[in-house]
N, C-alpha and C positions, 0 to 999 in steps of 0.2 A: 579600538577597544577602550572607550571612555565611558565612565558613568559619573553621575553626580554624587560625590562623597556624602554630601549632607543628606541625600535621600536615604542613606543607610546608617545614619547616626554617627558618622565619624568625620574627621578632617583629612584622613589619608585613605586613599583607595586600597581596599583589600583585594588580594588575588581572588578572582571569581572562578569558581568551579561549578560546572553543570554535572550533577550526579544522576546518571540514568540508572533506573532500577527495573530489571526485567522480572518476569513472572516465574520464579523458581523458589524452592523451599529456602534457599540461602538468602532470600530478600531481607529477612530480618537482620542478617549480619551487616547489611548496608547501613543500618542505623548506627552501628559502631564506627563505620568509616566516616559517616556524616559527623558524628560527635567528635572524632579525632580532628577532622579538618576545621570544624567551627572553633574548637577550643585552641587550635594552633593559629588562629587569626585569619581564616579564610571565609569569604562569603560563599555560601553554597545554595544553589537552587536545585531542588530535587525534581526530576522529570520521570515519573514512573510510567510503566505501561499499564493498560487496563488489567492485564493478567496479574501484575505485581500487586494491585490493590486487593486481590483475593488473599494475599499473605500479610500485608501491612497496609493499614488504611491511610487515606489521604490526610486525615487530621494529624496523624502521627508525624508525617513528613513535614507538614507545615509548622507544627509546633516545635519540632527539633531544629528546623532550619531558620525559622523566622521569615520564611518566604512562601509565596503561594506554590502549591504543587498541583499542576494540571497534567492531564494525559493527552489532551486533544489540542488542535490548532485553533479552535473556536473560542476557548476561554481567553478573555482579554484580547480579542482579535484586533482591536484598535491599535495595539502595540506590535502587531505582526510578530508574535513570540517565536514562531518557527524560524524566522530569519534573525531576529534580534539576539536571541540566546546564543546562537552559533557564532555571531559576529563579536559579541561582547566577552565570551568565555575565554579564560586563559588556559583552561583544560576541560575536556569532557572525559568523564570517568564513568564507565558502565559496570555496575556491581549489583547482582551477578549478571554476567552476559550469558544468556541461555543460547542453545543451539538455534532457536528461532530468531533471536535478535542478531546473532552473528550472520545468519543467512540473509536476513532483510538488509542489514548494513552492507554486506558484500555485493548484493545486486543493486543497491541504491534505491530501495523502497523508501517511500515517504508517506506512510499511511497513518502515522501518529506523530505526536510532538517530538518524541525521542528520535525516531529515524529521520524526521525532517531536520532536527537540530544537527544530527550527525552529518547531513549533506551540506549544511551551511557553515559548519565549523571550519575555521582556518587556524586552529590551535592544535596542540598535541591531543590525540585521542587514545585513551587506554581502555582496553576491555579486560575484565577479570572474569574468565569463564567459570561456570559451575554447572555440571550436568552429570548424568550417569556415564560410566566409562564407555559403554557401547555407543552412545551418542557422540562423545568426544572423538572416538576412534573411527567413526563412520567416514567413508571417503568424501561425502558431501561436506561435513564439518571440516575435515582436513583441508579440502580445497578452499572453503570459505576463509579459514584462518590464514592460509597462504596468500589469498587475495588481499585481505586486510593488511597483513604485514607488508606485502609488496607495495602498498600505497603509503607506507610509512607509519601506520598505526602500530601501537604496542599491544600485543595480545599476550598477557601473562600466562605462563603455563600453570594449569591447575595443580593442586596438591594431590597426594595419594593419601587416602584415609577413609573414614566411615562416611558413607553417603546416606541416602534415605533408607529407611527400613533396616535390613540386616546386611545390605550390600556394602562392600569395601572395594576401593580401586581408585584409579586416577580420574579426577573430575571434581574433587572437593574444592570448595572455595578456599584460597589461602587465608592466613590469619588477617582479619580486618585491619589491625594496626599496621601490619606489614604492607598491605595494599595502600594504605594512606601514606606510608613512608615512600613508596614508589612514586605516588602522585606528588608528594612534596619535593622529592628529589628532582623530578622533571620541572616543576615550577621554580625551584631554586636555581636550576641550571640556566634558565632564561632563554633556552633555544628550543626549536621545534623539531629538529631532524632526528630521526631514529637511525643514527649512523652505524650502528652495530647489527642492524637487521640482516638476517641470514648468516651471521657469524657465530661460531661456537667458541666460547672462552672457558678457561679453567682458572679458578681462583682458590688459593689456599688461605686458611685463616686459623687463628687461635695459637695455642702453644702446645707442643708435644710434651708428653710425660714419659720418663724412662724409669721403670720400676726398679727399686732397690730390693724390696721384699713385698709381701702381699699388702702391706700397709703404706709404705713410704715410696716416694718417687723423686727424681730430679726433674724440676720443671722451671717455669718462668712466669712472669706476671702478665703475659699477653691475654687480653680479654676477647680478642677476635673482632672487636668493633670495626677496626679499619678494614680488615678483609671483608667483613660482611657489607660494609659500605661500598667497597669496590664491586662486589657481586651485585648489590642492589642497583648501583649506577649502571652496570652493564645491562641488567634487566630493563631499566628505564630507557635505555638506548636501543632496545630491541634484540639483544643477544640471547642465544641459548646458553645457559650458564650451568657449569658443574662447579659446585662449591665443596671443596675438601676441607672439612672442619675438624679441628683437634681440640677436644675438651673445652667447648664453648657453652656457656649458660645463657644463650640468647634465643629469642624466638626464631624459627626457621624463616629466612627471607622469602618473600613471595616470588614464585616463578623460577626457582632454582632446583636443580637436581642435587640433593644433599648427600654427601658421602661422609660418614663419621669415621674418624680414626683416633687412635690414642698415641702411638709412638711414632718416632721418626721413620722407622722401617715401614710401618703401615702407611704413613703419608707418602713415602717414596713409591710404594707399589700403586697406590690410588692415583697419584698425580701422573705417573708415567702411563698408566692405563688410559686415563682420560685425555692425556696430551697428544695421543697418536694422531687425532684428526682435528686438533684445536687450531684456531686462527691466532690465539693469544693465550699465554699463561702468565698469571700474576701471582708470584710467590710472596704473599703478605704474611704468611704464618711465621711465627718464631719457632724455628726448628732447633732442637737441642743439638749442639755440636758433639756431645759425648753421651755415652750411656754406660752403666755399670757393666764390667766385663762378665759378671755372673749375677743373676738374680737369685737371691736367697729364697729357698722354699718356705721357710718359716720366718716369722717376725724376728728381726735382729734385737736381741736383748741387751739392756744396759748392764755393763759389768764394771767392777772396780778397775781402776787404772785407765790407761789411755785406750781409746777405741781403736779397733782394727782399721787400718787404712782401706779405702775402697778403690779398687783398681778400675780405671775407666778405659774405654776404647772409643774410637771415632765412629760417629754416625755417618751415613752417606751424605754427601753434599748435593742435595737435590738440584739446586739452581745451577751449580757448576756442571752437573751431569746433563741437565737440560740444554745448557749452552755449548757443550762439547761439540765441535764441528762435525765429527763423524756421526754421533748420535743424532744431531740436528738434521743432517742430510737425509736420514732415513725417515723423517717425519714430513708432513706437509709444511709449507712455509708458515712460520709463525713469529709473532712478536713476543719476546721474553722480557718480563719486568720483574726485578727483584726489589727487596726492601733491605735497608741497612739501619737498624736501630743502634745508635752509637752514643757513647758518653764522652768521647775524646780520651786522650791519654797524654802523658808528659811529652811535650814537644810536637804533638800532632793533634790537629783539630778534628772535629767531627767530619768536616768536608774532606780533609786529607785522607782520613780512613775510608770515607765513602769512595773517593776516586781510586784508591788502592783496590778496594773490593770490586768496583766496576771493571777495572782492568784484569783482575785475577779471574773473575767469573765469566766475563764475556757477554753479559746481558746487553740488551738494546737500551733499556732504561733502568736506572737504579734510584729508588726513592729513599733519600737519606733524611732521617729525622733524629733529633737529639732526645734521649729518654732520660728519665729520672723521676724524682718525686713530683707528682702532678703534671707530668709531661709525657706524652706518647702513649704509655700504657694506662688502661683502666679509666680513661677520661673520654669525653665526647668530642673534644677538639684536637687539632693537630696542626703542626707546621712542618714544612719539609723543603728540601731542595731536590729537584728531580734532575739527575745527571744523565746525559745521553752519551752513547758510544762515540758520537761525532765530536765530543768535547764541550757541547753546550750545557748550560745549567739554567734551570727555571726555578726561581724561588716562589714558593707558595706560602705567604704569611699565615699566621694563626687563623684558622677558620674551622668550620665543622668538618668532621671526617667525611661526610657525604660530599661536600663541595671539593675537598681534596681529591676524593675518588674521581669526580668528574674531570678535574684538571689532569689527573693521570691518564684518563681515557682520551682527553683532548690531545695529549701528546702521542699516545699509542696508536690511535685510529689512523693518522696519516701514514704510519709505518706499515700498515697491513698490506698483505699481498693483494694487488688490484685484481678485480674480477671483470 
């Protein structure tokens, strides 16, 4: 996969993405995916189907990408585009992937430039479906999706929401920026295998809030970014993902089943319900250790003198309960990953505290990271040491939260129950 850098006006080769666009009403949203990828330093060649041009014209794709946009194998035939594009691409991304394109790809049709490129591609291939609910749930589409996933392709689960007309249901294209983040996650990983295909994983993210009164709560600074990155990385590796999200102000990641919660008790219920059949559970959320023993019905008023003390009681320890041998034996075999956000304490380092926590909880892996001002919470980067139950430690130097998420899965995947 080599190109002449000078041909594209630069001295360094940009990651090359083939963006397939099929003929659905969501085709216009592919322009946002294209814009995201080009602005983040990717070279993108759009390959629309003939039907897609009924929604967005060829001139638009060429102007936005700076590349020719052809639908057939005869344009520029001297360059053999149906072979060259598949060989050169670092990623093929189809947005939207209609029921028709999924069917043609599943049976290996090669009747236009897009399907021909899919047959010659030796890089990761990602489909972002969009269609009416009835079409997504039809046995033919279900079988086609299973076939494509079985070949190692990533088929992102569509979102639930407004479709064309007045219809609402599953089949909506996920947020375009989130689709682009999945693509960039795969490219950043630098590997082609979808090693979580057929696996079901549960990820918790964000920070729980424990109400004091109708206005105030006990909470923490967790933004949810790391948990969302773990979920996004799992989607990029082919997993079915349930994301239990507490008080997060982030766009919904593409391809996940999102369960919103507020308190630790709500997260406890949601995680245990989802974990029954999960292959892996990653507890990335910052769960409050304590909650007020009583929530006041009305706003607590400021009065003269010392404020009344607030009595606290313990919240359930979700990770410890997940790891409890008796409870664990009642579920399908699964890998359990915890997080430890630590500051250290007199006489004990962050790693000392992390090792104590790993031993106390009984998790398979514990991701230990130091938190503080501009570290861990509310930032886009992170650094960690991943401790394993066998005593090993893997240091992950400061990097993006997406790449740290992939390193976590790199360590967790070999621990999964073999099939």
